[in-house]
N, C-alpha and C positions, 0 to 999 in steps of 0.2 A: 504493500500500500504506500509506504513512504520511500521516496527516491533520494535524490541528492540533497546535500545540506544547503538550505537556503540561507541560514545564518550561522556564523561561527564566532563566538565570543571567547576571547582568551585573556586570562589574568586581569579582568577588568576591575579596577578599583576607583571609587569616587569618594572624595572627602570634602566636607565643608568645615572650614576653620580647623583643620587638622583632625576632625572627628570623622572616622570612616562611616560612610552611608552605604556603600557597597564594598565588599572586600573579596578580592581575588576570585571573581566569577568566571567560571568556564561553562560554556553553554553551546550545544550543537542542536540546531533545530532543523529537522528534515523538511522537505517541501511537501505541500499538499495536506496540511493538517490545521486543526483548530486548537490552539494552545492557550490555556489560562495561566496567568501569573498570579499566585495567591500568597498571602502572608499577612501578618498583623500590621496595624498602623505603625508607620515608621520603619517598615521592613526594607524600603528602597524600591518598591515596585515601579512607581512612576519614574524615579530616577534611573532605573535600569533601562526602560525604553527610551528615555531622553538621552541617555549616554550612548545607546546604540545608534541613535539618530544624530549624534553630534550636537545636541541642544544643550547639554551640560558638559563641562570639561572633565575628562577622565585623568586621574593622577597617574594611572598606569593601564596597560592593556590595549586591546584593539577589538574592533568589530568588523567582520567581513560579510558582505552581502553577495552571495554567489561567487565567493572567492576574491572579491575586490572591495576596497574601502567604500563606505557609504557615499562619499562625495562623488565617486565615479558611477554609482548605481542609483542616484537619487530618483530618476524617473521610474524606477521599478518599485518604489515604495510609496504607499499611502499612509497618512497619519490622521487619526481622529483624536484630538486632545480632550481633556476633561472639560465639561461644559463650564465649570467655574473659572477656567483660565481664559475665557473668551470675552471680549468686550461686545456685549450684545446690543449696545447703544449705537454701534457704528452704523451709519445710514446706508445700508445696502438691502436690496431686494433679495428674496430667496433665490431667484434665477441668477443674479449676479454672484452670490456666494458660491453657488454650485459651479458656475463657469470658471471661478478662480482655480478650480481643480485642473483646468486645462492649461494654465499658464506654464507649467513645467514643460509641456510638449510644444507650446507655441513660442516660448521665449517672451521676453518683456517688450519686444518691438512690435510683433504681429498682434493685431487685434482679433478678438474672438469673432467668428463669422457664423454662417448658417450651420456648418458642421458642428460647431461647438454648442450652438443652441439646441440642435437635435440631440446631441449626446446628453446635454443637461436635462432636457425634458424626459429623455428615456430613463435617466437615473432617478429623477423625481417620480416617475411612474412606479419604479421599483420600490420606492419607500412611501408610495401613496401620498405624495405631497405636490402633485402637479397643479392642483387647484389653488395652491398658495404661491405660485410662482412670482406674482407681482406684489406679494405682501412684504412689508418690512420685516426683517429678521427679528427685530426687537418686539414685534407684536405677537410672536408665536409663544406657545407654551413650551415648557422645558422638553417634553417628549418630541414635539414638533421640531424644535431647534436641533435636537440630536439626530433626527431623521435627515434634516438638511445637511448636516455635516457628514453623515454617512454617504449621502448622494454626492457631495463634493469629492469624497475619497473615491467613489465608484467611477466618476468620469476620468480619473487618472488612468484607469485600466492598469493598475499596478499588479505586480506579482506577489508582493508581500504587503499586508496591512497591519499597522499597529493601532490599537484602539485602547484608550485609557478610560476605564470605567464607563463603557457605553451604556450600561443599564442603570446608572445612577440617576435617581430622581425621575424615572419614566414609569408610566402606568403599565399594567399587565399586557394590554393589547400591543403597546409599542415594544415591550420587551420580547414578546413572541414574534413580532415582525422583524426585529433585529436578529433574533436567533435564526429565523428562516433565511434571512439574507446572508448571514455568516455561513450557514450550511451550503447555500448556493455557491458562494465564493469557493469554499473548500471543494465542492463537486466539480468546479471549473479548474481545479488544480492550483488554486491560490493558497498561500500560507497566511494564516490570520493569528496574530498575537494579541491577547486581550488581558489587560489588568482587570481582575475580577475580585469581588469581595464576598459573594454569597456561596459558601461552601456546599450548601445543599444542592445547588444546581450544577456543580462542576461535572459529576458523572453523566448528567443528562445532556449538557450543552457541548462538552469538550471531549476530545480523544487524547489529548496530551496535556500535561500540567507541569509547571515549575513551581516548587515551593521555595519561598525566599524569606530569610530574615537576616539581612545584611550580607550573610553568606548564602550560597545556594545549599538548600537542604537536600533536594532531590529533583530530578527532571526526567520525564519519560512518559510512556503511555499511562493513562489514568488508572487502568486496571492493575498496573504494576507498582506505581509510586504513590497513589493517593490512599495511603494507609494510615491507620491509627498511629503507628509509631512515628512516621514522618510528620504528620500533622502536629503531634505533641512536641516534636523537636522544633517545628516552625513557630508554634503558638505558645510554647512554654507551659504546656499542660493545661491550657485554658479551653480545651475542646472536649465536649461531651459527645457521646455516641449512643446511637440506638441500633440494635441488631436488625439487619434485613435478612430476607430469605437466602441471599447469596453470601451471607457473612457480615462482618462488621463494616459499617460505612458511616462516614461523618454525617451528622444530622443538625446539630446546633452548635453555635459558638457562644460560650458563656462570656459575660462581661467581666 
């Protein structure tokens, strides 16, 4: 099922004011999978994907995308940041925001044309937001804003997608729509990396998982590494479990 490595992270360390946020991370991600990054607050989940994308400076280590540095493979990568990190008051329509996803292919000199509009509308159709194309992005609900940013990533036609907490603050209908979209991307051979917080849905939504708490605890197929032992190592014993028919599986995260 899994072919070549889409992402190779070697000895990655990130520190803020001499305090390690990520320490000596090695990670190999095969192509064509849905991978969750999970861990407690402060584990470095967002920092990990930002470091892979060169958005934060690494103290050591490197990230390769299909064997080359990210700077050389930028057009192959789509990124959906956390909603809370976006200035939603910026005066742009939904259609304008989605077409921004084509700038990497167009360059900053060429202006978007009919082809870009067609691709943008097709992406909005996929996330069921076409009827909102002329709406100001600031007028949308949180779930609708998240769908628009997913559409912006889709028009890039990337091979690898990084998504930081895409389910945060969305309703059940939007969450199901996002899951369906992620599964369609995987079926098309794309690699999708998702920072995720809901342990209960990991086995249902994902086929690969990386458990993180400053250091990498484990990474691999969900059935192999999403275990009680690894979760206790990641969360410091603050995870409770309920037995399922197929054995022990994580159910709730205690505060």
